[in-house]
N, C-alpha and C positions, 0 to 999 in steps of 0.2 A: 640657482642652478636647477634644471629640471630633473625630477626623479624618474627613474625607469620603473615601469610597472610591469609585472609579469603576466597579469591577467588582462582579459579584454572586457571592456565595459559594454553592457547591453547586448552581448552576443556579437559585437563587431570585432573582427580579427585585428590583432595588432598589425601595424604596417609591415613588420618583417615576416608576417605569416599570410599576408594578403596577396594572392596571385595577381590580381589586377594592378595593385600598386607596384609589385616587383616587376611585372612586365613593363609597366610605364617607365620605371627606373632603368631597366635593361635597355629599353628603346632609347632613352636619353643617352646612355653610355654608347650605344651603337652609333647614334647620329653624331656624337662628339668625335668618335674615332673616324667615321666617314669623312667629316669635314677636315680633320687633320690630314687624312690621306689625299683628298681631292682638292683641298684648298677652298677658299671662299669663292673663287671665280669658276670652279668646276661645275659640272652638271650636278643637279641635286640627286638625292637617292631615289626619289620618285621618278625623275626624268630617266635615270638609269634603268629603273624597272620597266618603264614604257618602251625605251629603246630595245632592251633585251627581249621583252615580250613580242614586240613587233618583228624583231629579227627571227625569233624562234617560231613564230606563227605567221608566216608570210600571208599577207592579204587579210589579216584579222580585222574585224570591224571594231569600232570604238566600244560597242557593247561587249565583244569578246575580251577586249583589253581590260574592261572593268572587272569582269569575272576572273581573269588571269592575275591581275595585279592587286585587286582589292581596293583600288582607288575609286571613290564614288563617281557616279556618272557626270555630274556637273563639273567637278574638279578635273576629271580626265578630259572632258570636252574643252575646258579652258586651257589646260596644259597642252593638249594637242594643237589648239589654235596658236599658242605662243611658240611651240616647237616647230610648227610649220613656218611661222614668221621668222624663226632663226635658221630655217633651211635644214632642220634635222629630220623632219618628216614631210611626207606628202600625203594628201588625202584625195580619194576618188570614190565614185559610187561603186559599191560592192557588185561583183558579178553574180553573186548568189541572191542578194536582196537589194533591189533598186532603192529601197528606202534608207538603207544603211550606208555609212561611209567606211570604206576599207582604208587602213593606214599602212603606209610602207615607209621604210627607211630610205632617205636620200643617200647619196654618196657621202655627204658631210655627216649625216647621222650615223652611217656605218663606221666612218673614221672616228667619230666621237666615242662610239661604243667600243671599238678596238682599243682605243687609248684608255678607256675607263676600266675595262675588264681586269687588267693587272692591279689597278688601284683598289677595285672592289674585292678582289681576292686577298689583297694585303689587309684591307679593313676587316674582312671576315676572319682571316687568320688571327689578327690581333684580338678580335672579340672572343674567338674560341679559345685562345690561350689563357683567357681569364678563368676558364673552367679546367680543373685538373683532370688528367686522364683522358686518353683518346676514346675509350668506351663511353665515358660520360659525355664527351663532346658529341659523339654520334647519336647518343640517346637524346640529348638536348635538342639537336636539330630535328630528330624524328618527332619529338613531342611538339615542337613548334609547328612542324608540318601537320600533325594531327589537329592542332588548334585552328590552323588556317583553313583546313579542309572542312571543318564543321561549319554548317551554315549559321551565320549570325542571326539572332532573332529578327533584326530589321530586314535582313534579306529574305528570310523565311516568310515574314509577314507580307513583304512586297510581292513574293511569288504567289501567295494565297490571294492577295488582292487582284493581281493580274489574271489569275485563273478564274476568279469570281466574275471579273469584268468581261471575260471572254465567253462565259457560260450564257446560254440563251435566257432571257428574262421572261418570267411568267407575268401575265397581266395581274396587276394589283387588284385585289377585291375592293369594292367600294366599302367605305367605313359605314357601319351601321351604328348609329349613336343617337343620342337625344338631340332634338332640334335645338338650335341655338336660341337662347333667350336674350333679348336685348334688355336695356335698362328699364324700359317701360313695362315689359312683361314681368320683371322681377318685382317692381313696385306694386303691380296689381296683385301678385301672389302674396304679398306681405300683409 
């Protein structure tokens, strides 16, 4: 039988004190509740997020949906392709940026979202009931919102890299250094 230790080794927090571990476990719980409410054949939680975001932000580009949902660009592009194939979304060139694709709900996508909203509300309600007290529930949702609004390190690094790439490049100065010595030159020097 494993013994419980009260202290942390090497400065690493015990799992029950680790925010990242606890958030991971909370996500597992949330996804389990979601599947119970939607069933195995229902739309996924991420598909729901894309449908809801596309509904709330008419004509949003895929890049907009990445920012809104937090789903990475390649995953969202693949999801959009599959959801277009299922007839839930349609894609067209953006009126604002001809290089970007605007994503819109189809009638089938709108129907799927209308059908899914009460199930999502039920799943969210079940999840929040696991937290005692209405004030604590509201505070929890507020704290989660704070976490999601903070730019993740990878996103901040990508923004810096994009800004650096857009900046005009200065000509690189020629390297001043010693002339290259070949094998023969080294032998003569010895």
